[in-house]
LUMNUPA-108309 format. One record per atom (N, C-alpha, C, CB): y, z, x; residue in one letter. Coordinates in steps of 0.02 Angstrom, whole numbers, plus 50000, padded with zeros to 5 digits. Each point is the difference from the previous one (the first is absolute). Last residue first. Glycine has a CB too. Layout:
BEGIN
YZXA...
***
This chain:
BEGIN
496455018146948X499224998149989X500044993949971X499515011149982X502465000150068X499864997650065X499144998349995X501115007750066X500434994749759X500194995450031X499684999050042X500795001049972X498905016749915X499944996749972X499664992550043X500915008149925X499995011850156X499395000749996X499804995549968X500025009650012X502234993249977X499824998850046X499454999050016X500715003450006X499825005249799X500134993150013X500014997250052X500455001249930X499235021850067X499404997849967X500114992749994X499765010849936X501385001250270X500124999649924X499424997249959X501194998350026X498885014150228X499844994049964X500065000449920X499254997850099X500405018550060X500544998549986X500394995749974X499745004650053X497735004750007X500855006449979X500594996249949X500055005950149X498434981750003X499535001949928X500175005449957X499104996650060X501964995250174X500154994549918X499565004149970X500184986050020X499575026050155X500555001849974X500424992749939X500035009650136X497884990849996X499975005549952X500795001949966X498865004850076X500964976350088X499544999349944X500025006449940X499254993050096X501705011650137X500614994649916X499574998649951X500854991550066X498035019550112X500565004949960X500234996949951X500395005550086X498234980450062X499595006749951X500365002449951X499455004550087X501554983250096X499684996549964X499775003549909X499664994950142X501015016650065X500564998849958X499794995149940X500805001950104X497665004150054X500145006049968X500544997249952X499695008950098X499584976250049X499514998549941X500185007849953X498824991150080X502455006450138X500194993649944X499374998649937X500714993050116X499295022250061X500545003349943X500144993049961X500705011050078X497234998950067X500214995649984X500524999749939X499014997450059X499995019750152X500154998049927X500254993249989X500255011249983X498014997850209X500864998850005X499984998749888X500364990250189X497755028549924X500154991549999X500764998349994X498874997849937X500165025350187X500294996249925X500054992549983X500665009250005X499125007250192X499454996449966X500094996949961X499505005650016X502195008250052X499804995850070X499484995249965X500125010150110X501165002149719X499635002550048X499804995850034X499765007549951X502394994749872X499584997050023X499735004350048X500464990149969X501305017849923X499515003949986X499444993550012X500635010649911X501904986950133X499855007649994X499175001550010X501095001349909X499964977050088X500555003250048X499575005949995X501324994949981X497724991649885X500024995650069X500315006850050X500344984649944X499905020949826X499215000550018X499964996850071X499494998749870X502744996850029X499785007650022X499415000550003X500785004949957X499924973950001X500205003050048X499845007650013X500754991349983X498464998949826X499674997950071X500355001350035X499464992549983X501275016949808X499355002150034X499784995750055X499665004549895X502204984250032X500075008650025X499545002450032X500485002849917X499084976849961X500355001050084X500345005350020X500184989849999X499045010249778X499355000750053X500084998050063X499344998249919X502385003449895X499645006050033X499524997550059X500035006549883X501544979149960X500055000050096X499585008650021X501634991650015X498505001749741X499914993050048X499685002250070X501154993649948X499625022449903X499425000849983X499714992950046X500235007849867X502034996050117X499765003650039X499295001450002X501025003149992X499964983649843X500344998250093X499665003650025X501164998150007X498745009049797X499354994149981X500264996350090X499934996149806X501495020850097X499245002550027X499594995250013X500015009049940X502144985850005X500155003650072X499294999449997X501155008850017X499114982549771X500034993450060X499955005150079X501064989149914X497875017849831X500575003850043X499984996350070X499865012649940X499024974749847X499895002750047X500615003750040X499084992049990X499804989949775X500785005450025X499685008550059X500814996349826X497794977650177X500295003349960X500695006250027X498704996349942X501004978750164X499595006849987X500185005549952X499784997850107X500824979549885X499474999650044X499695005350015X500464992350035X501695002449847X499235002149943X499684999650059X499934994249865X502165004550187X499824994849969X499554999249975X500464997250047X500475024150037X500384994249967X499644993149971X500845004750081X498185008450070X500025003349960X500494996349933X499685009750100X500024980850124X499335002249946X500275001649944X499245004850076X502624999450077X499904993249972X499574997849945X500244998850100X499715023050029X500454999849942X500044991549952X500765010850087X498104992550129X499535003949924X500594997549955X499275013750039X501484979050148X499524994249976X499815003849934X499474994150123X502245020450002X500174995549966X499544993549962X500885004950076X498195011750081X500275005049917X500384993549969X500365015550042X499004977550167X499535002849969X499935001949925X500015002650106X501884996950054X499684992149988X499544999749950X500084997250110X500485024149966X500684999049955X499684991649978X501295009050078X497715001750097X499745005149947X500414994549947X499875015550059X500594979050154X499504996849978X499835002849930X499654997650118X502185010049971X500244993649999X499304995649975X501055002450103X499185021049943X500464999349926X499824990849995X501345012050015X497484998850173X499835001649943X500354996049927X499785010750079X501264988050147X499234995249996X499765001649937X499575000250123X502535007249960X499994994050013X499334995250005X500985005050045X499565017149858X500504996949985X500044993250035X500465010949975X497895007450076X499924998349948X500594996049955X499215009250024X500844995150219X499274994249965X500125001849916X498765001450117X502865011449973X500074993050038X499364996449964X500585004150131X499215017649830X500404996749961X500284993550013X500145009949977X498435002950167X499614997649920X500624998149962X498895009049988X501914997650203X499524995650025X499804996449950X499685006450082X501455015949899X500594993049997X499494994350011X501235005350061X497625015749946X500074997749932X500464991450006X500025015549947X498665000550225X500394993950004X500194997949933X499444996750102X499025019949921X500225001050049X500604995750009X498945003950033X499324991049813X500295007349964X500565002650070X498615004949910X500434973450115X500334999649941X500405006749991X499104991849952X499234998950198X500445004050026X500685001549941X499524995050129X498134992449853X499815005750019X500475004650036X499044994349997X501594982949895X499565005949935X499805006650041X499294989749920X501784994650208X500445000049965X499695006449948X500474986150027X497965002450116X500585004450022X500415002849966X499944995050067X498924988849843X499425006150006X500375004850046X498804992849990X502344985649960X499805004149945X499785007550009X499704989249961X500194995050225X500525003149983X500245003949949X500024993050055X497844995050006X500385006050056X500475002749975X499844995150090X499214984949825X499935005049960X500065007550032X499334991449938X501164988150182X500554998149922X499685009049974X499914980449945X498955012150239X500655003450018X500544999549953X499714998050109X498154996049840X499865006950025X500755001650046X498454998550006X500494984949819X500454997450041X500235008750010X500344984549955X498985010949847X499194998450036X500404999550095X499084989349863X502555010249941X499805006250032X499265000550014X500955005249944X499844973549981X500405004150047X499925005550023X500554995349963X498144997149873X499924994450063X500565003750045X499664986749933X500655020849855X499195002250032X499874997850066X499484998949892X502534992549984X499885007050018X499615002150037X500285001249925X499384977749965X500615001550050X500055006550043X500574993549918X498175004349866X499464999050068X500554999450047X498854993249957X502425013749877X499425006750009X499704994250074X499515008049828X501694978450036X500495004950043X499525004250013X501164999549952X497904984249921X500184999950070X500245003050035X499994994249980X499495011949811X499474999150037X499934998150064X499814998749913X502215001549938X499845006950037X499215000750024X500965005849923X499714974549996X500275000350038X500095006150031X500274991349956X498455000949855X499834998350069X500475000050061X499294994049936X501095016149848X499425002750019X499994995450079X499345003449857X502464989949975X500005005050055X499285002750039X501055003249930X499664973649935X499865004949961X499975006350085X499204991649854X502774990750079X499425000450003X499525006050019X500434989850011X502085006450072X499684997749957X499235000550010X501014993749983X500455013850172X500455001449941X499664998649950X500954998050045X498585004350218X499574998949945X500415002249936X498915002050074X501854997650157X499864995449983X499754997849942X500035001250089X500295021149958X500794997649978X499654991949999X501205010150073X497185003349995X500135001049953X500704998249974X499125006850023X500104990150202X499604997649945X500155000449922X499315002750086X502025005850092X500264995349987X499434994549968X500925003950090X498755020349930X500774998949973X500034991649988X500655011350078X497754995850065X499825001149943X500484999049950X499285006550049X501244990850172X499654996249955X499695000549953X500054997450063X501175020150026X500474994949994X499574993349978X500845005950094X498155013649988X500265001449932X500444993449979X500025013850022X499034983850169X499535000949966X500115000149934X499625004450084X501985000150117X499644990849957X499585001249964X499994992450082X500465027550008X500464997449963X499924993149972X500595007350061X498065004450103X499785001949928X500354997749936X499675009050060X500614990550191X499074996649976X500045000749938X499135004050089X502994997850037X499564995450021X499584998549966X500185002550080X501075016049860X500364994249991X499554993250029X501165008050009X498025015050031X499854997949933X500574992849989X499565014649951X500524993350251X499234996949998X500194999349934X499035005350087X502875002549964X499994992750039X499224998149984X500975002250112X499465019149837X500354996349951X500014994250035X500675008449941X498485007250203X499694998549910X500054995449976X500185007649969X501204995850206X499364996750027X499734999049919X499705006550143X502095008049859X500234993449993X499294997550008X501294999850045X498475022149979X500234997449934X500014992649995X500685009949990X499304999350225X499304998649972X500154997849926X499315009250079X502824986050065X499615005249980X499334997449975X501035006549975X500704980050106X500365006350011X499505005649978X501194994749979X498304978950099X500015004049938X500305008250022X498844991949944X501544988950178X499724996049966X499865002349927X499634996150108X501015011750127X500404994949976X500044997649945X499904998350080X498855019650001X500355000749947X500524996249998X499635009549992X498324985950144X500055002249922X500675001649951X498975004750046X500884995950201X500014992749973X500005000249915X499284995550116X500605024350019X500654996649983X499944993649975X500485005950079X497535005350002X500185000249942X500864998949970X498865006950018X499444976950123X500355005250009X500135003349945X500364995650084X497684988449934X500544999849998X500455005750029X499604993049919X498204999350012X500144997850057X500554998450037X499234998249965X499555009349819X500484993749984X499964999450065X500835000949896X498465019650086X499234994249962X500364994250006X499295006849892X502245011150178X499384997350060X499434996149952X500115012050098X501624994149756X500324996250078X499524997850051X500945007649995X498535008249823X500034992249973X500304997150065X500225001249859X499645020650183X499194994749984X500194994449992X499315006749940X502765007350048X499544995450071X499475001150016X500744999350049X500165008449750X500204991250006X499794999750072X501174997349916X497305016349928X500735001650043X500194992550010X499735012350076X498625000549713X500144995950062X500734998550047X499084995549930X499825020349856X500035000950091X499934994350047X499475010249979X501134987149774X500315005650035X499965001850077X499815003549891X498924976349996X500724999950031X500355006850007X500124988949950X497395006150097X500135002849970X500874997049982X498905009150045X499384984850125X499985010250015X500645001649930X499855002550193X498964973349823X499835006250041X500075007149985X500234992550066X500724991549825X499514997449978X499645005750029X500224987149987X501935008950090X500125004249950X499244999349979X501384998849967X498964987550233X500005008750008X499855003649924X501054999450106X498834978049877X499395002150031X500075007350024X499754987850035X502245001849878X499464998949935X499285003350032X500604986749945X501225010650195X500265005049969X499385001649942X501404996450029X498424983750119X499845005550033X500155007849954X500274991350113X500524986549785X499134998550037X499865009650026X500194982350080X502175012049903X499555003149935X499174999350008X501054996149918X500164996750266X500285006449991X499785003349928X501004995950079X498824980049965X499515005450057X500165005849992X499904993650086X501454992249789X499345000149985X499455004050037X500404990049965X502025009850108X499715002249934X499555002149979X500414995149991X499864988550199X500065010650014X500085002349937X500735001850114X499404973949927X499245003349968X500145006650006X499094991650037X503064997350036X499704997749916X499425002949985X500394989150000X500445010650229X500055005649957X499775000149926X500875001450074X497504984850106X500654998949983X500395006149950X499594986950016X498615017050179X500094998249934X500544997249987X499415007349974X499745003850232X500374993149996X500024996749923X499594997950129X499225023549918X500665002450042X500634991949998X499025010550108X498574990349807X500335002649968X500705000550009X499075003649987X499584976350119X500035008050000X500305003949957X499954998550093X499274976049851X500555002950061X499705007349986X501354991750001X496754989649970X500635002649957X500395005250043X499384998449883X499644976550196X499535009949993X500755001649957X499075006050157X501004971049911X499445001349938X499915007750004X499244988050007X501945002850157X500444998649955X499595002749926X500614989050081X498445012050136X500555007250005X500384998049920X500375001850170X496944988649865X500744999950037X500455005449971X499964987350018X497335012649971X500625000149962X500594999350045X499465007149914X
***
């Protein structure tokens, strides 16, 4: 391999790559030690840079976790909203199914799923981070799902439901998946198929949510 095809050493990387490099290191350290116990000098060591360099880009550990949320999870919520906004007509059932499948596929990526689990595990000690996650992720994604359910009720596709409760019911398996993998899984456990779990859950949801009229149309 020639010098031109080798990867540049860390200290020769372009400054534009550095924030991502720091965030990758922070995620590893946060997951290994917990957000509260992690130290900036350990993150710097993992990233192969000086501690002072981190502060050129992020002024605190909180800022690092906020940036991880913004990088990994905020786009998921924004994509869910875009999927809902683009489906202004027609049945909402296939749209909801596609949104859940997209979310499940995204959270199968451990670098993505690790971020909400960090927030969940540290919410009691750092409520301000939980509030940021709530506003930037949960309210947007859950709001998109709730809006579609309201539309389905209005059109007669769904029977009379409490939209907010129904929306939380739909996302519950993903939260369970995060908590299970983050806290309860054992080394010899077989991997959970989140896509299959979401599909089965959605089928169960539809069996109780679809109106009689929609059932007749589907048969």
